[in-house]
N, C-alpha and C positions, 0 to 999 in steps of 0.2 A: 331537715324530718327523719329521712330515711335513718341515718346515723344515728339520729339518737335513740329510733326502734332498735336498733340494733345489739345497741350498748347498755336498752334495759332487759333484751332477753338473755345479756348474759350476766346480770346481776342476780345474786345471790337466790335461793328458793325465803328465806325469811325475807325476803321485797316484797312477796308474789304480791298480797292485795295493793302494793303502791304501784309494783309495777302495772297491775291492769289498768288502775288511776289515770297514772299519767303516761299510760298507751293509748286508753281511749281521747283523750285533751289531746296529746301530738297530733291522733287522724285526724280528727273533726278539723285543726287547725291547717290543715296539709291539704283535709278537702276546701276549707273556705278560703286559703290562698289558690288553689288551684283556678276557682270561679272567679275571683277578684282578676286574679290573670287573665284568667280566656276571656272577659268581661271586659276588661281595659284593651283585650286586642283587636274585639270583636267594634266596639264602637269607637277603636282607630279607623277602622278598614270604612265605618260607615262616613266617618267625617272627612276623609281625604277624598271620599268621589261627590259629600256633598255640596252645598253652594256659600261654605261658609270654611273654606279650607286654606291652609294659610297661605298660600297665594294668592286668594281673592281679596287677602286680608291687609297683608302685607306690599301685595304689586299692584295695590291700583290707580295708582301716582300712573306706574308705565300703561296697565288697562286705558285709561284717560287720554296720556298723549298717545293712543294707537287710537282712540276711536275719533277724536279731535282732529287726525289725518287722516284719517279715512272718509268722514263725510264731509264731502263738498269740500273739505278743509279750511272751513268754519266751525268751531264749534259753539259760538252765537246766532247762528247763521237758521233758524229754527228752520224744518223742512214745513211746505202748505202744509201738506200730508202723503207721509211718509209714515213707516215704522221701523221697529231694527229686528232683524232676521240675523238666526248663525249662517255666518259663511265660511264651517266648517265642513267635513266629509260625515257620511253619516256613521254615526259609533261612536263619534267620540261627546266629550263631554263640554257642555257649554260653559261650566267654568272655568274652559281652559281656553277660551273666544278669545283671540289676540288680533279676529280682522271683523266688521263688519261690512256691513252693505245695507245701501239703505232704496227699500222697496215699494214701489207706489198701490197705499189702499186706498185709490178713488176706484170705483165701480167700473168694470167693461166698458167699453163704449161713451163716457163722460169724460166731459173737460170740467177741472177743479170750478171751473165759475155757474159750471152748470148744475151744480147742486142749490141745495137752499141753505141759507145761511145758518140754519141751526144743524143742519149736519154736517157741510162746511167746518163751521167753530168745533162739532166734537171728538170729526175726525183730529183737529190739529191739533186738542186738547191731546188728546189717546196719543198721539205719536209723538207730543214731550214727554208723555208722560214715559213711552215704554225707552227714552232714549236717557231719562233722566233713571232708569232704574239702575245706572251702573257709577250713580255719581252720588248717591245718597250719604248725606253726611247731616250732623245739625247744623246751625249757626252757630256761629261766636260768640259771643258776645260785640264784640266792636260790630259784627256782618249785621247783629238783631239794631243796635242803636243807630247802622247806615239806614236798614231797611224801611222802619219803622221812622224815619223821618224822612223817607219818600214820599211813605204810601198816602194818600188822600183818603182823607175818610167824611161819608155822609151817611148822617145818621139817619132822615128823615126817608131815606129811598136803600137803607142796611147795603152802603155797597164802599170800598176799600179800590183806588184806583191808583197804578204804579206807575208814576213820572219816569219817560225813557223822554232824556231830550234826543230835541230833532226828531220826531216819531210820531206827527202828528198833536204834537201837546201843547202848541197855542190853540186849537180845536177844541183839544179836549179839557184845556180851562176853561172858556168857555160855556161850555155845554153842562162843567162840574160847577160854575157861578151860577149857572139860572138853574139849574137842579136845588142848588144850595137856597135858593129865594136870594140874590143879590141884586139881578139885573132880569128883565123881565122879557127883551128883546135879544137875538144875536148878535146882532150887528154890534150893537154898544156891548155889549160883554166881549167881542172879537178884542173891539175898542181898548178896552181896559185890560184882556187878556196880552194885549201888546207892548205895553204898558209900564203895566206892575206886577206882573210874574205872577206869584201864584198868592196877593194879597187875599185876604177874604178867604182863601181854602186853608182848611185845618192840617194839616199833620197830623197823624195818628199820636208820635210821639208827644206831640204839642199837645194835646187834648185830653190826653188819658193817660197818667201816670203809673198807676195801678198794673201790675204784669196780668193783673189778671182781666181785666177790662181788653189789654188788646189784645192777649188769647181768647176772649171771649168772639173779639171780631174778626180775627181770625182767622175763626174756627164757621162760623155763622154768616157771614155779611159776603155778599156777591162780592169776585174778588177778579181783576180782568188788565191787562198790561199793553200794550203797542209795542211792537218791533219794527225793525229796520235790517236791511242789509250793509253788516258792520265798517265797510270800505264809504260806501255808500254815504252815509252819519255823517262819518270823519270829514267827507270834501263838502259835505252842507255847513260843517261847525267852522273848517278852513272859510267858508265864504259869509258867514254869517261874522266873523270877528274880522276879516281882511277891508269888508265894503261896508260894514254898518258900525257909523260913526257913537259908538257907546262905552262909558267906563267900564264896561266890562272888557271888550275889547281892549282898551289901552293897558287897562293891567296885562292880560294875558298877555299880548301880543310884543308888551317891551318884557315879559319874563323871555320869551322867544328867544329874544335878541339875546339878552343875556344867556342864557343859555349857549346857544350858536354861538357866541363872541367867547365864551370860556372853551365850548372844541376847538375854536379854528386858536384859542393862546395854548393849547394841548400840543396843538399837530407843527406851532411854531409859525403860525400865520398872522398875516394882518387882524389888530380890532378894529370892530366898526363901533365901540364905546364912546368915541369922540362924536358920533355924527346923532345930533338927537333928536332927528329923525327917520331913525331906521326904522322903529316900530313902526311906521306904520305903510311902510312895503313891502313885508314880509313874504316870501316867498314857500309856496306849500311842502318842499324839500325842507327849509328850515322850521316849518310848523311841524311835519312829521318828526324830524328830530326831537323837538321837544316833547312828543306826545310819546315815542317809543324810549324816553332816556330812563327806564327801569327798565330795558332790558334783559334778559336773564334772572331779575330778580321779581318772580313772580307774587310776594308774599306785599309788593310795593303796589301793585297793580290797584289795586282798594284807596289808595291817593290821590288814584288821577280825577280829573274834575270831572264832574258828572255829565257834559258835554260830549267826553268823547270814550271815556270809560267804560270796558266791558258791561252791556246788556244783562249777563249774567251773572255782574256783580253788582249791579243795581237793584234790580227785583228778585236773583235767587230764584228763581223756575225749580229749578230742584229741591228747593225746599219749601215752598210753597207753591200750593196747589192750586192752581190762580181756573178759575171756570170759563174764562175767557180768555182768547191772544188775537189780537187784532197785526196784522201787515200792512203798515203803512203804503207800502210800493203795491200791493198787490190792485186790482182792479177791481175787486169785489170787495176792496176798503168802504163802500160808503153803502153797501146795505150789511153787510159785517157790522158797522155800528150801528144801525139803526137796528137790529136785532135787540143787540145789548142794550140799549134804551128804551127798546118796549119791555124787556125783560127786566129792568131800574124800575118800570112803572111810569116811566120820562111823560110830561106833557105829548099831547099823538102832535100837540102843532112842532113840537121841536125835531129840527132837523139838524144834521152833523154839518155841522160846516166842509166845508170843499177843501180839502190843500193838493199843494201839485210842488211835490217832490221830484229835484231834477235826475234827468235818464242819465241812461248807461253812457252816451256818448259823453254827456259832463265831465260821469266820475270817471272815465278813462283817459281825457284828454287830460286830467289833473296825476295822474297816477302813472301815465304815460312820462313824470318829470321825474319820476325817483328811481336812484339808483339800485341795482338789484339786492343790495345789504339791508337798503333802508325796506326796502319791499316784502323780505323775508322778514325786518321786526314787526310789522305792521302783520301778518300773516301767524307770527308767535304771541304779537297781546291781541287777537280777535280769536 
């Protein structure tokens, strides 16, 4: 613009009027251009210090891995009472955070089991919401389909229960059958839940086809899920399929044997395909080989069986705002469940059936059978 203005000054006097008009227009354009450039630079500086800079949008996978490796080593083991705080020195930007630490949110001088059920469940929910702030993303079509097929709906008590296998599922199936009016006593409901899985229980996607109906219930119904330490849950899965003679056991054990035979053949070892009864005596390391067969391909984790699929790929707690989270292995699981039943408006006589999860000694006795590489694959999965 400056060069053009200088050229106008050298024009003959006969073009004086034209020169003045063009000069005014070019001066206005010069001021407008400089204003736009200044605003662009200013906005760029603001965005570079805000929460949505390039690093936070393009490097979220790196931050997720960092969070997973720093919070107790397992991303799906929800802290009982915890909050995520910045581990950076003062003056650093929060959006540059690469490490986090877990700090207790329980009031000083109190233990978790000394809190009221309402306070304990509220703190647990807030801690999970805080931990999920860095993992916010919309669900894919496939994930929605899987989630809606997992949620059990009770329209009478306006509730949605996300069923995580081996996390008190049998007890909650019995409770939901009673709430749905199918049974009037706990023992009969438990017996039915033991032999008929989810019969008489309505899944969200099976009962409602209209997306508006589904979204309404996700927004307005009381939502809850139970969870469990992932490796303890896996050991419980193994004990179920190795000890109980069911069609599920037959199918899965034969798949375990076939996969391990494939590994042995690839390594040039001997195959056990000729042994028709090999599936009846699978070992825990063989089971782990089958469970971690998608190691290094996280896109395949959603295809794992629901019994040992990571819990965050079953109930999606970072995408669904659950009202209550039940720790299956907590000493307060009965009190927490009773509080939820009361909040749902369940009959006063209905009590949560007690469960007996296997202890740490049993879990460690099985984990000690694994090699270092097998254990690392489990940590990567969970």
